[in-house]
N, C-alpha and C positions, 0 to 999 in steps of 0.2 A: 048481602048482609052476613053472610056465613063468615068472611073475614073478621068481624068484629068481634067474636069469640077468640080469636085470636090473639096473642101478645103481639103489639107491634115493634118493629126494630127499624131505628133509624141508621143507615150506614153514611160515617163521615168520612168523606176520601178528600185527598188535597195532595200537592207536592210536600217536600220538605218544608217544614217551615211556614205553611200557609196559614197558619193558626187555629190547627182541628183541636189540640187539646185546650186553649183559650176559650172556644165555642162551648166544650162540652163544661169547662169549669162554668161558665155562664148559664149553664142549662141545670147544672147540679144546684147553683146557688138561686135560680128562678124555676122552680119545676113545674109551676102553673097546677099544684095541686096533685101531681103524679108521684107514685112511688118509680124511681128509677134504679138501674143497674146498668151498668158499663164494662165492656170489653176492649181492654187496650193492645193493640199489637205494636210494639216495640223493635225497631231496627237497632241491633246492639243487645249488650248484656245487662246493660246497666238502667233500671226502669225509671228512667226520669219522668216521663207523662204520667206512668202511674203514681209516682209518690206525688207530683201536683194534685192529682185528681184527688188522691185519699185525703187532703187537707181539707178538702169539701165535703167529707163524710158527715152525714147527718140522718136524722131519722127518715127521711126522704131516700136515703143512698147512704147506707151504712157501709164500712169498707167491706164487709164480707160479700157485696153486691157490685165492688170494683173489682176485676181480675185482669191480670197481664198474661200475655200471650209472647213469649221472648223466645220461641224455640226456631223462629223463621216466619216468614210472609204468611200471612193469616189464609192467603186464597190457595197457599202450596201446602196447606197442613190442616185440610178442612178435615179428614176423617180420625186422625191421629189428635188433634187439639181442637181445632173448631168446633166439631160439634158435641164431643163431651162436655166442652166449656158451657155452650147454650144450653146443652139440657140440666150442666148445673146450676146457672141461673134460674131458671124455670122451675129448679126444684126449692128454690129458697123456702123457707117455714114463711113468709111473707113474699109471696109472688110480685114480680113487678109489673108495673101498670106498661113500662116503656122502657126496651133496652136500646144505648147507643152504643155502636161501633165506630171505635177510632181504628183505621186502618193505617198502618205505617206508610209514610210516603212512598213507597216501592210498590205498594198492593195495586193490583188489577181489580176494579170492584166487580166486573162481571163473572171471572171464575166464583168469586165469593156469592154473588146471588143465583148463581147454579146451585150452590151446597143448601140453599134452604127448600131445593126440592128433597133434600133428604128424607127419608120414609119416617125416621123418628120423630122428625120435627116437624115437617110440612104441615100436620093437620092443626097444630099448637101453635106457630108463630107465622108473621109474613113480614115483608118489607114492606113499612110504611113509607120510606122514601129514600133515596139517595141526595146527600148534601155534597156536592163538591166544593172545596173552598179554592181559591185562587189569590195570590198574591197580584195585588192591582199593579203595581209598580213594575214585578215581573213579567207578568203577562203583557204588559202595553209595550215592554222592551221588545219582544218577542224572544226572550230566551227558552220557554218551554212550547213554543206553538211554532209549526212549519211554515207561518204565512209569508208568502214571497216577500211581498213589500217587507215587512218588518225584518225577515233576514237580510235582506238587502241592504237597509240599515245598517243593521247590526255589521254586515261584512265589511263595511267601511273601516270598522274599528277592529275587527276581528277577522282576519282571513280564515280561521280554522273554522268558520260558521258557514259554510259554502254547503254543507250536508245535514240532514236531520239528525239529530242526538237521541239518544235513547228516553233525555229527558221529554224529548217531545211526545216520542209513543206513550210514554206515562201519561202525559199532561192528557193529549187528545182521547185516550181511552176513558181518563176519569169524566171526562166532560160528558163524552157519548153516553154516558151511563147516567148521568146527572137528573134529578126532577129537579134540581134546582141548583143555581150557582151562587154562592156569596163571594163578593170581590172584597177581602181582607185588606187591613191596613189603609183604610181611604182617607185617614186622616193624613197621611204620608205624600199626598199626592195631591194634584190640581184635577178641576172638574175635566180637561183636556185628556189628561191621562186618563180616568176613568173611563171616558168615553172611547179612546183609542182600546182598554182592555175589554170593555163589551163587545168592541167590535171584532177582536181577536176571536173570545168565546163565541158569537154568533156564528163566525166563520167556519167555526170547528164543529159546531153542535148539528146531529143529526136531525132534530127536530126543534121547534119551538121551545126556549128555556126562560124561565125568568131569571133575571139577573139583579141581586141586591147587595148594594155597596155596604158594609158595615165596619165598626174600628172596634178593636180589644173586644170582639167576640160578642158584643151587646145586640142582642135581636129577641123580639118577643117571639117565646119558644111557640106560640099559637100559628106562628107561620110556617114553622118548619116540622112543627111533629103534629101529625095529625092528616098528612097528605093523603093517606090512603091509596096509594099508588101500586100496593101489590107488584113489587117492580120484579119478584121472582116468575110472576106470570108474562111479562112484557118484554121477555129477552130479545125479541126479534127487532125490535125498535131500538135496541142499545149496541152498535155494531161496536166491534173490538178488532184491533189489530190482530189479535191472537185467537179469534174465530177460527176453529176446526183445528187447532194446535192442541195436542194434550198437555203440553204446559208451558210456562216461560221461565226463561232465564233472568236471576239477580246477578250474574257477574259483572253485570256494567257498574256496580257500587260495593264501595268497602268500607268498613266502619273500624275505627280502633277506641280504645279506652285508653285515657290519658290521665295518673293518679298525679295530683299536687299536695305538696304541704301547704301550711299557710302565705297567703300573699299580704302586700300592704295595701296597696291601690288597686281598686277594682278598674280604674280608666287605663292603669299601665296593661292589666290583661286586656280588656277590650281592644286595645290597639296592637297587641301580639295577634288576636284573632284576626284584625283587619287584615294585619300582614298576612297571615294564612290564607287568608281568601283571595289576595292580589297576587300573592308571589306562587302559592301551592294550589291552586283552585279548589280550596276547602269550600262544600258546598252547606255545611251545617256544622253546629257547634252545639252542643245543648248538656247540661249538666248543674254540678253544685260545686262551691268552692269556700273553704274558711278564710275569713279575712280577720287578720290580727287584733285583737282586742274589741271584736265583734262578736257577741252572743248567736247571734242570727247565723243562718246560711246564706249564702248568695247564690240566687239562682240566675244562672247564664243561658240565655238564649241568643243563638245568632245564624242569621240567613245570607250566606256570602259574606259581605263587608257590612253588612247591618247588625249591629249588637245590642241588645238588649239587656239590662241587669238590675237585680231587686231582690232585698233583704227579704226571705218568706216565712220561715220560721227556726225556732231555737235549736240549735245543735242538741241540746239536751245532753243525754250520755253517751250519745254517738261520737267516734272518732272523729275529731277535725281533720279527716282528708279530703280535700276534693276529688272529684272524678268526673271528667268530661270526654262524652261521647263524640268525635271527629268522624265526619263523612263525607268522601268524594266520590267520583266517578274512578272506576277499575283504571288501573295504572296511573292515578293522579294522585294517590295516596300514598306517602312517605312515612310511616308512624315514626321511626328514629326522627327526621327533620321536623315532623310537628312538636314530637316531644321537646327537642332540643328548644324550639322557639318556646313555647311555654313555659319550661324550665327555666329561662332566662326571667320571668317575673317572679319566680319561686324563690332563684339566686339573689335577685335583688332584694326580697324581703330578708331573707337570711344575713346578708351583708348589713343591712338596715340594721 
């Protein structure tokens, strides 16, 4: 019962583009009477996810309770960034009832859980639960798991997948650390695909795990908040590839930020992003773009060749300049080539 006096924290983890920000946005809009605070760990210097969440700020979660960490992976900057930020959230005039932490897609959850043993916060905070999000279609295809059958099926199409990739290790560590797994974008797949994704996750799990299918991050907050897992006291049950290692490396991934002038047609931009995914193995694109004649910003979110875009809010007095964060595996990212493809979209707009 002593843990009930502590502020509960929910760690939301998952691979790039799995839907973490969408889930947290849903929780902010449906807090269930809780006063929430959010810590967002971005990958790249442009705070797209934090900006999305700030549009949901209200009395239950004011903008001052939404904090970004963009100085590197949250599990690698514990003393310098994470601990001071958590202490700042706990010192808000209106103390939060619950803190949500959105890790970057590259963060390993177990090193982060170890940080909750830090003397200055251990008596005041507890990990209510680790929620791992997994893209149902990607998992079923075996892209981020070393399941032999899935890899063999994929190998028939791509001979380069005859070994485990860094993405697979990240995925395995996230599943091993989870208290609950959400299969996201369930509306984009059929029932057999969902079943295949569940089978992959259960094969990777080190213990029984509840697995729920969701769409657009919509889930009853009472299902994922209030798990009382005290995960920081349960580390032995959460094995990691990096157990015993002092640190882990992120040289497996690179990112670049592309600035764009106004464009004419969002669909032309979407096709350019699809081309990047197919020709240059781009994993993730996210950011904002200005569309000529439109007062609203265009929010762009892409996972591989799957692109979504929507107008989210007015530009107001801000410069109408687009910024897209592009993420790829190390040695697969050619910023100049990426910029050339995306700049073609802007040149078409200028020519028009």
